[in-house]
Every structure is written in structure tokens, then in C-alpha cells.
C-alpha positions as CSV (number, residue, x, y, z in Angstrom):
1,M,78.1,94.0,119.3
2,T,81.7,92.9,118.8
3,A,84.0,94.8,116.5
4,Q,83.8,91.9,114.1
5,D,80.0,92.1,114.1
6,K,80.0,95.8,113.5
7,L,82.4,95.5,110.6
8,K,80.7,92.5,108.9
9,S,77.3,94.1,109.1
10,R,78.5,97.2,107.2
11,I,80.7,95.4,104.6
12,G,77.9,92.9,104.1
13,N,75.8,95.7,102.9
14,G,78.4,96.9,100.4
15,L,79.8,99.7,102.6
16,H,83.6,99.8,102.5
17,I,84.6,103.5,103.1
18,C,86.0,104.4,106.4
19,V,86.0,108.1,107.2
20,G,89.2,109.3,108.8
21,L,88.5,112.0,111.4
22,D,91.9,113.6,111.2
23,S,90.4,116.8,112.4
24,D,92.8,119.7,112.5
25,I,91.7,123.0,114.1
26,K,93.8,124.9,111.6
27,K,91.8,123.4,108.7
28,I,88.3,123.4,110.0
29,P,85.8,126.1,108.9
30,K,86.4,129.3,110.7
31,H,82.8,129.8,111.7
32,L,83.2,126.9,114.0
33,L,85.9,128.6,116.0
34,S,83.2,130.4,118.1
35,Y,82.1,127.1,119.7
36,D,83.6,126.0,123.0
37,D,85.0,122.9,121.3
38,P,85.3,123.7,117.6
39,V,86.8,120.3,116.7
40,L,84.0,118.4,118.4
41,E,81.4,120.5,116.6
42,F,83.2,119.8,113.3
43,N,83.2,116.0,114.1
44,R,79.6,116.1,115.2
45,L,78.4,117.6,111.9
46,L,80.5,115.1,109.9
47,I,79.2,112.1,111.8
48,E,75.6,113.2,111.7
49,N,75.7,113.6,107.9
50,T,77.7,110.4,107.1
51,Y,76.9,107.7,109.6
52,K,74.3,106.0,107.4
53,E,76.7,105.6,104.5
54,V,79.9,104.8,106.3
55,C,81.7,101.5,107.0
56,A,83.7,102.8,109.9
57,Y,85.3,105.9,111.5
58,K,89.1,106.1,112.1
59,I,90.2,108.6,114.7
60,N,93.9,109.4,114.4
61,T,94.8,109.9,118.0
62,A,97.7,112.2,117.3
63,F,95.4,114.9,116.2
64,Y,93.8,114.9,119.6
65,E,96.8,114.0,121.9
66,S,98.6,117.1,120.4
67,S,96.1,119.3,122.2
68,G,96.7,117.8,125.6
69,I,93.9,117.1,128.0
70,D,91.4,119.1,126.1
71,G,92.2,117.1,122.9
72,L,91.7,113.9,124.8
73,R,88.3,115.1,126.0
74,T,87.4,116.0,122.4
75,M,88.4,112.5,121.3
76,E,86.4,110.9,124.1
77,E,83.3,112.9,123.3
78,T,83.6,112.2,119.6
79,I,83.6,108.5,120.3
80,K,80.4,108.9,122.2
81,I,78.7,110.6,119.3
82,I,79.3,107.7,116.9
83,P,76.4,105.2,116.8
84,N,77.1,102.0,118.7
85,D,76.8,99.8,115.6
86,I,79.6,101.4,113.7
87,L,83.3,100.3,114.0
88,I,85.6,103.0,115.6
89,I,89.3,102.6,114.9
90,G,91.7,104.3,117.2
91,D,94.6,104.9,114.9
92,A,97.4,105.0,117.5
93,K,100.1,102.7,115.9
94,R,101.2,101.3,119.2
95,G,104.0,98.8,119.4
96,D,105.9,98.3,122.7
97,I,106.6,95.4,125.0
98,G,105.6,93.9,128.4
99,N,103.6,96.0,130.8
100,T,103.9,99.1,128.5
101,S,102.0,97.3,125.7
102,R,99.4,96.1,128.2
103,K,98.8,99.6,129.4
104,Y,98.5,100.9,125.9
105,A,95.9,98.2,125.2
106,Q,94.0,99.2,128.3
107,S,94.1,102.8,127.3
108,I,92.7,102.1,123.8
109,Y,90.1,99.5,124.7
110,D,89.2,99.9,128.4
111,C,89.5,103.6,128.8
112,F,88.6,105.1,125.4
113,K,86.4,102.2,124.3
114,F,87.7,102.0,120.8
115,D,86.6,98.9,118.8
116,S,89.9,98.6,117.0
117,T,93.4,100.0,116.7
118,T,96.6,100.0,114.6
119,L,99.8,98.3,115.7
120,H,103.5,98.2,114.8
121,P,104.8,94.6,114.5
122,Y,108.5,95.5,114.5
123,M,109.2,94.3,118.1
124,G,107.4,91.0,117.5
125,Y,104.6,89.0,119.0
126,D,105.0,90.0,122.6
127,S,104.6,93.6,121.6
128,I,101.0,93.0,120.3
129,S,99.9,90.0,122.4
130,P,98.2,92.2,125.1
131,F,95.9,93.6,122.4
132,L,95.1,90.2,121.0
133,E,93.7,89.2,124.4
134,Y,90.7,91.4,123.6
135,K,88.9,88.8,121.5
136,D,86.0,91.1,120.6
137,K,88.3,93.8,119.1
138,I,90.1,94.1,115.7
139,N,93.9,94.8,115.7
140,F,95.2,96.2,112.4
141,I,98.9,95.4,112.1
142,L,101.0,97.5,109.7
143,A,102.1,95.4,106.8
144,L,102.7,97.6,103.7
145,T,102.0,101.3,104.3
146,S,101.1,104.0,101.8
147,N,104.0,106.4,102.4
148,P,107.2,106.6,100.3
149,G,109.2,105.5,103.3
150,S,107.7,102.0,103.1
151,N,110.6,101.3,100.8
152,D,113.1,101.7,103.6
153,F,112.2,98.6,105.5
154,E,108.9,97.1,104.4
155,K,110.1,96.3,100.9
156,L,113.4,94.9,101.9
157,Q,113.8,91.2,101.1
158,S,114.6,88.3,103.5
159,D,114.5,84.6,102.4
160,N,113.3,85.7,99.0
161,K,110.3,87.5,100.5
162,Y,109.6,91.1,101.3
163,I,109.4,92.0,104.9
164,Y,105.7,92.9,104.5
165,E,105.0,89.5,103.2
166,H,106.6,88.0,106.3
167,V,104.4,90.2,108.4
168,I,101.2,89.0,106.6
169,K,102.3,85.4,107.1
170,K,102.8,86.0,110.9
171,C,99.5,87.8,111.2
172,S,97.7,84.8,109.7
173,E,99.5,82.5,112.1
174,W,98.6,84.7,115.1
175,N,94.9,85.1,114.1
176,T,93.5,82.3,116.2
177,N,90.9,84.6,117.7
178,K,89.9,86.1,114.3
179,N,90.7,89.6,115.8
180,I,93.7,90.5,113.5
181,G,93.7,92.7,110.4
182,I,96.5,94.3,108.4
183,V,97.2,97.7,107.1
184,F,98.0,97.6,103.4
185,G,98.4,100.9,101.6
186,A,96.1,101.6,98.7
187,T,99.0,103.2,96.8
188,N,100.5,99.7,96.2
189,P,98.0,98.1,93.7
190,D,100.6,95.8,92.1
191,E,101.8,94.5,95.5
192,L,98.2,94.0,96.5
193,K,97.5,91.8,93.6
194,N,100.6,89.7,94.4
195,A,99.8,89.4,98.1
196,I,96.1,89.1,98.3
197,D,96.1,85.3,98.2
198,D,97.9,85.3,101.5
199,F,95.4,87.4,103.3
200,G,93.1,84.5,104.2
201,N,90.4,85.8,106.6
202,L,92.4,88.8,107.8
203,F,90.5,92.1,107.7
204,V,92.3,94.7,105.5
205,L,92.5,98.4,106.2
206,L,93.6,100.4,103.1
207,P,94.7,104.0,103.6
208,G,95.8,106.1,100.7
209,V,92.7,106.7,98.5
210,G,92.0,110.4,98.0
211,A,94.7,112.9,98.8
212,Q,97.5,110.3,98.6
213,G,96.4,109.1,95.1
214,G,95.3,105.5,95.7
215,D,93.2,104.1,92.8
216,L,89.7,103.1,94.2
217,E,88.8,101.0,91.1
218,K,92.0,99.0,91.2
219,I,91.6,98.3,94.9
220,V,88.0,97.2,94.7
221,S,88.5,95.1,91.6
222,T,91.4,93.3,93.1
223,F,89.4,92.2,96.1
224,E,86.2,91.4,94.2
225,K,88.1,89.2,91.7
226,K,89.1,87.1,94.7
227,K,85.6,87.2,96.2
228,N,87.1,88.9,99.3
229,I,84.9,91.5,101.0
230,N,86.9,91.9,104.1
231,Y,88.4,95.3,103.2
232,I,88.0,98.9,104.5
233,I,89.1,101.8,102.4
234,N,90.0,104.8,104.5
235,V,89.5,108.3,103.1
236,S,90.2,111.3,105.3
237,R,91.0,114.7,103.8
238,A,89.1,114.2,100.5
239,I,85.9,113.7,102.5
240,I,86.2,115.9,105.6
241,Y,87.6,119.1,104.1
242,S,85.9,121.2,101.5
243,D,86.2,124.6,99.8
244,S,82.6,125.3,100.9
245,E,83.2,126.0,104.5
246,E,79.5,126.6,105.4
247,E,78.4,123.3,103.9
248,F,81.4,121.2,104.6
249,H,79.2,118.5,106.2
250,L,77.0,118.3,103.1
251,H,80.2,118.0,100.9
252,A,81.3,115.1,103.1
253,K,78.0,113.4,102.8
254,N,77.9,113.8,99.0
255,K,81.5,112.8,98.6
256,L,80.9,109.6,100.6
257,I,77.8,108.8,98.6
258,E,79.9,109.3,95.4
259,Y,82.6,106.9,96.7
260,N,79.9,104.3,97.5
261,E,78.3,104.6,94.1
262,Q,81.7,104.1,92.5
263,I,82.2,100.9,94.5
264,F,78.6,99.7,93.8
265,N,79.2,100.2,90.0
266,I,82.4,98.2,90.2
267,L,80.7,95.4,92.2
268,K,78.0,95.1,89.6
269,R,80.6,93.8,87.2
270,Y,81.2,90.8,89.4
271,Y,77.7,89.8,90.3
């Protein structure tokens, strides 16, 4: 299956929540520390209990790269655990030029076998073009992010448009292979309403719901009013971590079901 097929299959069934596997050994339940690979066991239990209800998984590569070779092995084994029909996003936020960009693309797609990744557009088209050559993948380009620092550059104006609006326009122009998406922070509901008409057929990854305070109802309603189902809402900490250490995996499952039910109840208003 292509990345596009995997994603469309899930969102076509009303599943829009992406679980972020930002797995930190300092935060996982202490009883897992006796395993040879505690983070892998943590991820395995999360995946086994959520895969039926999830839209995608997002693996933030920094959480694995920071542990060196062992962390990369954990990341590789985690990818193997995820069922083949579910989109896996390698959240690496790459953005370089020339052969360096090509090597990054090969690492993400040929070596680790991710279905998708995240990219910085700051250096322009040639910094992402090697990724776009992978027509069966999805490349999420940062447009408007969920962090406070998005005001520093992304919301500056040029030619009476915000920088992030220029990014969205360019993404639409570059999307000839239908393998581009954008990252749009869920903590920007007003900006989302203003920009959504420019999304076209771009896939949209929305981080920021949960611990960062993004409003699920506002996000879903905005997309549904436009009859646009091409969105993924990423939730990490609010799903994967729990006060109940022994049953963290059941907490994750129940929390995901709760999010899905909230979305379903919102969708019922529009159909």
C-alpha cells in the first residue's frame, strides 16, 4: 500500500487521531525498566492496544537518536511492530540541500521504511525535492506550527500575506504527485479558519491537541464545515502517559477511543 492509500483508508472510516510515540525512558512505567529494551516494550504495548482505533503513528526521531545506536535499533524495531496498513510518520523535520537532502530522504524512506516525514521549507524547493521523488510517500511541510515561537518567522508578513500562507501556496504548487501535506498547529484555530480554503488536496497534520491545549472540537468542526476529511490530529503525551503505570496501555486505548467518540459526535452534526 502507498502512504496515501494507508491514510485514506483510515480517515475514510472516520479515524483522524495520530498517536505520537514520543517515548521517553525517563517517563515510561518503572516496571518496564527490567526489560532488555524498555522503550520497545512500552511502544509494543501501546501499539497492540491502539492500532485498531488509530489513524497513524508518529515517531519523533529525536527521542530515539538521542540514545545513539541502541535508540535507532529501538526505532527500527518499533516500525516493524506497527501493522503494514497503518501510516507511520518519521517526524524528523529535515531541510537541507543537494546530496545532504537526498541522503536524508534515503535514510527516512529506504533505510527506516517510514511512510511519511516532516520537512522544513526554509531553504526552498531544492531542499525538499529529493523527498518528493518518492511518489508513494507523504511529505508534511511545516507551515504554521503550534509553538509560541511560530510568531518569530511564520507569522511575519510579506506582500500582505503571512509567511505560512506563502508556504501553503507553494506546497499546493509543488503537489503535482499528490505526496505533499502541511503541518498546521492545532493551537491556531482562527488562522486555520482563514487558511483552510487554500489547502486544496493537501493532507494536513495538526499537532497541539492534548498537552499543548489545542481545541479538538474547533479543529474538527472547521474541517467538516468545508467537507475536508484530509486531516490528522496528533496526540502524544495525553495518550501515551498515564498516572496508572501498570495499566498505561489500557489508559492509552481508552483515551484514544474517547477522542474518536468526540470526533464521531462532532461529525454527526454535519451528516
